[in-house]
Phi, psi and omega in degrees: 000327180296311182300328180290312180308306180303315177297318181287327173294321178297307171317301182302320187284321171303317183295326178295306182303321177292328180286317177303316182296313178295323174300318178294319175303303180307315178300316178297315185292330178290327178294314183299316179301323184288317178298311181296314191274011177122356178285249190290323177276006183293182190304327184286339183275356179256153177297154173301145188293331180205187171313130175292162171307135178106327183284164183239132180290156181284174178283147178205167177216115181227147181265124174289172188285341180268009180086004181276133173275121175248139182240176172297328184293338181279000176280130187227143185056228183243118178256133177266133189233128180238139174234122183228160186224134171296153180082355186269116188292324178290337175285321176303312183287329177265346175307310180302317177298328180286317181293321178295320180294318184296319173315317187263012184269127180306143184090004180050217181300338183280345182264003181227139179227123189241135178238125172249127185249125181138180183297135182314306182298327174284337184267009186301315182295318177287320175305307180311312185294325186275322190302329176288345180239004189214161165274123187259132171235141181246130179222158170285178177296134177068040182283183184293317181289324168308310183292324177302324180274356179065037185294126177236351181198154179244137001281168177222122188229140185211165173235129180238152177270178180301340180263005178082014176271131187286125167279319177196147181212157179180203183248348182234154183295323185301334177302338187263005186295328176288335183262358188294329182262003187293000000 
């Protein structure tokens, strides 16, 4: 009888310990869900991917892959700008949407500027997709155009006016919807 009592007490203790651990895991999962779903780690917790709306891009001189030198003074009308990096999963997701938006941008290639940051060999796929629809600049990390745009994260997508003032920016093409008809 004593052995049975000890066994019941041990099993009860193990069940209570299991219950406490399960409650702790559920509590942690709720915290992680809040972080992932827009709580502490939501879009507002991260820095802007590039200069925010209203800011003016800095001066720069950057050479496109076809040899044309571009400066801020070469912006005309509303220019669509996309900054991508090879190996970036967000860039891979947004690149087809950006290419589609670029195809429909007034002014054709002259109305679109694409910056690919990283190794030239690794960036060949991104460049091949962007070249038909945009003036493409390739830079190593922290190049002059990257600094002028205030790029902090990839991808970075914006629409700017002829004076270099950012109309809208974000990490997704959808972030530009409010400025698409401006």
